[in-house]
N, C-alpha and C positions, 0 to 999 in steps of 0.2 A: 504494500500500500504506500502510495506517495501523495504528499500534499505540498502544494506550493502556492504562495500568495505573491502578487505583484501589484505595484501601483504605477500607472502610466502617467507621467507628468509632461509638461510642455504644452498642454492644451488649456483651454479656458477654465476647465475644472478637472481635477484628477479623476481617473477611472480606476476602480479597484477590481481585481479579478482574483478569485480563489479557485485553484484547480485541485481536483482530487482524482486519483486513478487507483483502481483496484482490480485485481484478477480474481474472478469468482468462477466456481464450477457451476455449469448450467443445470438448472432443474426447473420444471414447469412452475410458473408463478413467481419465480425469484425476483422479478423486476416489477411486479404488480404495485407494490407500495411506492416505489420511486416514480413509476409512470403516473400513478394517481396524483402524486405531489406536483408533477409537471402539468397535468391536466387542470389541476386546481390553482395553477400559477403560484405555487409555494416555492418552487425552485425552477431555474432556467439553465440553459447551457449544458444539458445532459447529452452525452454522446455514448452510444453503445456500439461496440465493434466486436468482430471475431478476433481470435487470438493472433492472427497474422495481420490484422488491421487492413483487410482487403475490402470489407463491407462495413458500412457505417449507417446507423439509424439515429436520427436526430429528432426526438419528439419535442413538441411544444404545445402550448395550450391551444387546441384547435386543429391539430394534425401532426404530421411528421414528414421529414424528408428522409429518403432512403437512397444511399449511394451504393451501387453494385459494381461488379467487375467488368461487365460488358453490356452492350445494348441487347444482346440475346437474353442475358439473365434478367435485365430490366423488363423486357417484353414478357417473359414467363411470369415474373412477379406481378406485373400489371394485369395479365390475363387471369391469374389465380385469385387476385383480390380486386377484381373490377368493381365490386359493390362498395369498396372503400373509397373509390375515386370521386373527385368533385364532378358534379353534373354541369358545371360551367362550360360553355362551348370551347373556351381556350384552356380548360383544364386547371384553372386557378382554384 
């Protein structure tokens, strides 16, 4: 487990970032509490990745961004979870 804090200066107001990283064994439901905190806007900036950091899931209050290894993998994920996608004509 690693924790790091930084303050960005040189701007009109300082920005503070607190980073935390941990490696966890996967089990069903192990992220439920953290994802609920994101959905309730209690925490932000959560990133979930596989152990090789090839895929990234970035949840936020109102949705999530998913970064995959290829356009083919993206298309398979899109097709598998079509009911999760926005109905907006531009996909927003």
